[in-house]
C-alpha positions as MATLAB code, in Angstrom:
seq = 'MNAREFYDKVVQMRRMQKEYFKTRSKIALQESKRLEREIDMEIARVEGIVGKPEDTEASLFND';
ca = [
      43.149   50.752   20.741;
      41.645   48.950   23.712;
      37.934   48.509   24.399;
      37.695   51.586   26.666;
      39.468   53.803   24.118;
      37.143   52.508   21.400;
      34.087   53.219   23.534;
      35.307   56.728   24.382;
      36.027   57.436   20.721;
      32.551   56.267   19.661;
      30.961   58.470   22.336;
      33.010   61.426   21.091;
      32.034   60.656   17.483;
      28.318   60.520   18.331;
      28.542   63.834   20.199;
      30.128   65.475   17.168;
      27.533   63.966   14.833;
      24.742   65.310   17.018;
      26.483   68.702   17.201;
      26.726   68.794   13.423;
      23.046   67.964   12.879;
      22.067   70.534   15.490;
      24.250   73.386   14.179;
      25.339   72.347   10.650;
      28.778   73.631   11.637;
      31.555   72.924    9.137;
      33.988   72.317   12.004;
      31.620   69.800   13.630;
      31.237   68.017   10.290;
      34.992   67.804    9.757;
      35.578   66.517   13.281;
      32.743   64.016   12.937;
      34.216   62.675    9.706;
      37.692   62.465   11.244;
      36.348   60.438   14.163;
      34.344   58.209   11.819;
      37.535   57.430    9.870;
      39.326   56.510   13.120;
      36.467   54.214   14.133;
      36.352   52.624   10.670;
      40.115   52.021   10.748;
      39.881   50.403   14.187;
      37.015   48.164   13.074;
      39.046   47.099   10.019;
      42.099   46.448   12.220;
      40.137   44.241   14.612;
      38.365   42.425   11.762;
      41.809   41.639   10.376;
      42.646   39.926   13.656;
      39.394   38.176   14.585;
      37.522   38.102   11.286;
      34.325   39.799   10.208;
      31.117   39.179   12.179;
      29.453   37.411    9.236;
      32.434   35.027    9.010;
      31.962   34.088   12.660;
      28.191   33.691   12.260;
      28.579   31.426    9.248;
      30.972   29.147   11.087;
      28.507   28.799   13.967;
      25.866   27.210   11.726;
      28.016   25.236    9.310;
      28.887   22.366   11.660;
];
């Protein structure tokens, strides 16, 4: 997933989350959870490549 696809997916996820909290629709909840899983998987994939943010932060101050 590239940066634009990630952004678009996050926007879609937030819209579904807002829809769920507005309507309490079961379909909106399911779609929101599906999108959240996709986002979580992409974050894990990228962290596997570049490392976790806290790993990067620690290395900045441990010189």
